[in-house]
Residue, then its C-alpha position, 0 to 999 in steps of 0.5 A: m895135354g902133352l904125351v908126357i905129363v909131369e907134376k912136381r910136389e915137395g921134391i917128388a916128380l910124377l911123370t905120366i906117359n899120356r897116350p891112353e888111346g894107344m895104351n901108352a904105346l911108345n912111338t917116335a913122338l912119345l920117345k922124343a917127348l920122354s927123352e926131352t922131359l927127362d933132360t929137363l927134370a935131370e937138371d932140377r936139383e929139387i927133385r929127390v925122387l921120380i915116379v913113372t906111371g901110365a895114363g888111363g888105367r889099362a896100361f903102364v905102357a903096352g909096348a912099342d907102337i907096332g903100327e909104326m914098326a911094321g913097315l920099318s927097314k933095317e936101317d929105320a929099325a936101328v934108328f927107332a931102337r936107338a931112340g928107345h935106348e936113349a930114353m931108357n938110358k936117361v931113365a936108368a941114369f936119372p940122378a935121383p931114384t926112380i919108381a915105376a908104378v905099374n898099373g896094367f900092361a907092361l909089355g915089350g917097351g913098357f917092361e923095358l921102361a919099368l926095368a930101367c927104373d930103380l924100383i917097381i911097384a905094381s897093382p894086382k892087375a899088372c902084367f909083364s911080358f916080352p911078346e916080341t918073338g911072336l912078332g918076328i923081332t927081339p926086344g929092342f929097348g934094352g930088355t935083353q940086357r936089363l932083364s938078364r942082369l936082374v933075373g939071370p940069363m936062364t930066366a931071361c931066356d925063358l921069358i923072352f923066348t916064350g913070351r909068357r906073361l907074368d902077373a904081379e905075384q909072379a914078377r915079385g917072386l922073380g925079384i922084378v917087382a918090389e911090392i904089390t899094392e891095390e890099384e886105387a892106392l898105387i900112386s899114393r903108395a909110390r908117393e909114400i915110398a918116395e917120401v921116405i927116400a926123399s927124407r934121406a940125404p940126397i947126396a948119399i942116395r944119389n951116390a949109392k944109386f951111382a955105385i949100384r948102377r955102375g957096379l953092374d957093368v964092371s968087375l967086383e974089384d972095380g965095383l968096390e973101388i966105385e963104392i969107395e969113391q962114392f962113400s968118400r965123396c959123401f964126406e964133402s957134404s954138409d948133410q953128413k957133418e950135420a947128421m953125424g954131429a947130431f948123432i954123436h950129441k944125441e940130437k935130432p938132425k936138421p932136415f937134409q939139404g942136399l948140400 
């Protein structure tokens, strides 16, 4: 089996990071496999939701591979970080909604992978941390930027400077985790959420995601213009005409086609 496993069913793709012997730590080979897999999946218009999880039960992703990083030069480190950014950016920019199903350690690069997803659900065993400053480095796969945008710069400084760990409840209290569910039900619950999302209009969902993501990087004024553009584009879709027509005539709408 490969470093990344994908299962597709009824418009939902489950992507599993499959390096359990190394706690799913992200090395160059795994980042390359993840990046290439995301490229392929992004072209599949039948995928309405992507779930990301880790194999083995102990870790979602326990970080970047320290064994590989230890001997890097400054130049090599920049190449490694760019490979990490490329993969995380593809997760963040994935056209369909993404759900991280965190089933254990999400440390360093694993925390960054979860933060790149649109929603995080976690088991009670989930653990989130940026331990990098205890290893003489900073987060390098987007953590300093995505965490501060999510929880604010002060909380991000606290978590990154101290490296302290958050359990699932603490992470939910900070707005990092959307929901906590029992470990044995984690993937099934992720699928339930994905099925609800997949039942909504795909074009509207994609446009809403685009507006939310792009709006984070611009002024409020520019973000509102992005919203207007994405809102108005929905009116080019057959799904909008069908759903609104059914509403007006008090009829049950047909399933959304993404057209």
